[in-house]
C-alpha positions in Angstrom: 5.5 60.4 -2.6 7.4 59.4 -5.8 9.8 62.3 -5.4 10.9 60.9 -2.1 12.5 57.9 -3.8 13.9 59.6 -7.0 17.4 59.7 -5.6 17.6 55.9 -4.9 20.5 54.3 -6.8 19.9 51.2 -9.0 21.6 48.9 -6.4 19.4 50.2 -3.6 16.3 49.8 -5.8 17.4 46.1 -6.3 17.6 45.6 -2.5 14.3 47.4 -1.8 12.6 45.5 -4.7 13.7 42.1 -3.2 12.5 43.2 0.3 9.2 44.3 -1.1 8.9 40.9 -2.8 9.2 39.3 0.6 12.9 38.2 0.6 14.6 38.0 4.0 17.9 39.8 4.7 19.8 36.6 4.3 18.1 35.8 0.9 18.8 39.4 -0.4 22.4 39.0 0.6 22.7 35.6 -1.2 21.0 37.0 -4.3 23.2 40.1 -4.5 26.5 38.9 -3.0 26.3 40.7 0.4 26.4 39.3 3.9 23.3 39.1 6.0 24.8 41.7 8.3 25.4 44.1 5.4 21.8 43.9 4.3 20.6 44.2 7.9 22.7 47.3 8.4 21.5 48.8 5.1 17.9 48.5 6.2 18.6 49.9 9.7 20.2 52.9 8.1 17.5 53.2 5.4 14.6 53.0 7.9 16.3 55.6 10.2 17.0 57.9 7.3 13.5 57.6 5.8 12.0 57.7 9.3 10.2 54.4 8.7 9.6 51.5 11.0 10.6 48.1 9.5 6.9 47.0 9.3 5.7 50.4 7.8 3.2 50.0 5.0 5.0 52.6 3.0 7.8 50.1 2.4 5.6 48.1 0.1 5.2 51.2 -2.1 9.0 51.4 -2.7 8.9 48.6 -5.2 6.0 50.1 -7.2 7.7 53.5 -7.3 11.0 52.1 -8.5 9.5 49.4 -10.8 9.3 49.6 -14.6 6.0 49.1 -16.4 6.6 45.4 -17.1 7.1 44.8 -13.3 3.9 46.7 -12.5 1.9 44.8 -15.1 3.2 41.5 -13.7 2.2 42.6 -10.2 -1.3 43.6 -11.4 -1.7 40.2 -13.1 -0.6 38.4 -9.9 -3.1 40.5 -7.9 -5.9 39.6 -10.3 -5.0 35.9 -10.0 -5.1 36.1 -6.2 -8.5 37.9 -6.4 -9.8 35.0 -8.5 -8.4 32.5 -6.0 -10.1 34.4 -3.2 -13.5 34.5 -5.0 -13.2 30.8 -5.7 -12.5 30.0 -2.1 -15.3 32.2 -1.0 -17.7 30.4 -3.3 -16.4 27.0 -2.1 -16.8 28.1 1.5 -20.4 29.3 0.9 -21.2 25.9 -0.7 -19.8 24.0 2.3 -21.8 26.2 4.7 -25.0 25.6 2.7 -24.3 21.8 2.7 -23.7 21.8 6.4 -26.9 23.8 6.9 -28.8 21.4 4.8 -27.4 18.4 6.6 -28.2 19.9 10.0 -31.8 20.4 9.0 -32.3 16.8 8.0 
């Protein structure tokens, strides 16, 4: 799949990276000096050319393919932190359920 994105210019990579990070078309335009409509048109053409739908899971891979090693390491660290948060919430949730169960049995 990486070969599919080798031809992408630096500027297009910037746009795709921001989108993969969750920026809206308007935010991308403000960040890079384009209008909202220019960014919207870019993505409409891009999706059509790549035969993707706007919500296609493959779009999230674009950032990883075009990212440098530092960006990938940052993403991995962020994912690890989110995993820890999830585990903490799961533990808290189990404790609350146990407490409710205990109180219900009183």
